[in-house]
C-alpha positions in Angstrom: 12.6 -11.8 6.9 13.2 -13.2 3.5 10.6 -15.3 1.7 11.5 -16.8 -1.6 8.7 -18.1 -3.8 9.4 -19.5 -7.3 6.9 -20.4 -10.0 6.1 -20.0 -13.7 2.7 -18.5 -13.3 2.7 -14.8 -12.3 -0.9 -14.9 -11.2 -0.2 -17.7 -8.7 2.8 -15.9 -7.4 0.7 -12.7 -7.1 -1.9 -14.6 -5.1 0.8 -15.8 -2.7 2.1 -12.2 -2.4 -1.4 -11.0 -1.6 -1.8 -13.5 1.2 1.7 -12.7 2.6 0.9 -9.0 2.6 -2.3 -9.6 4.5 -0.3 -10.6 7.6 1.9 -7.6 8.7 5.2 -8.4 10.3 7.1 -5.8 12.3 6.2 -2.2 12.1 3.0 -1.6 10.0 4.3 1.9 8.9 7.5 0.5 7.5 7.4 -0.1 3.7 7.2 -3.7 2.4 10.4 -4.5 0.4 9.7 -6.7 -2.6 12.3 -7.9 -5.1 11.2 -7.8 -8.7 12.7 -8.9 -12.0 12.0 -5.6 -13.9 9.9 -2.5 -13.8 7.2 -4.1 -16.0 6.7 -6.7 -13.4 6.4 -4.0 -10.7 3.9 -2.1 -12.7 1.8 -5.3 -13.4 1.9 -6.3 -9.7 0.9 -2.8 -8.6 -2.1 -2.8 -10.9 -3.1 -6.4 -10.0 -2.8 -5.9 -6.3 -4.8 -2.6 -6.6 -7.5 -4.3 -8.5 -7.8 -7.1 -5.9 -7.5 -4.9 -2.8 -8.8 -1.6 -4.0 -5.5 0.2 -3.1 -1.8 -0.5 -3.0 0.5 1.6 -0.8 3.7 1.6 1.1 5.4 -1.0 -1.2 9.0 -0.5 -2.3 10.0 -2.4 -5.4 13.7 -3.3 -5.6 15.9 -5.3 -7.9 17.7 -8.2 -6.2 21.0 -6.4 -6.4 19.5 -3.4 -4.5 18.3 -5.7 -1.7 21.8 -7.1 -1.2 
């Protein structure tokens, strides 16, 4: 399923991502596919999610072209 969220505050978008990841859809062992703008954003999100949850695992960061 594709969820598209837009915004100009990365912290607000990261909060939304955290709430979406709290509700697993489908197979819980399958990786979550998340489209990112760049590797810097992926690194920041990984660190931010790990600081909020204590751990971040089974996330696959992809560029939009890779998701198509």
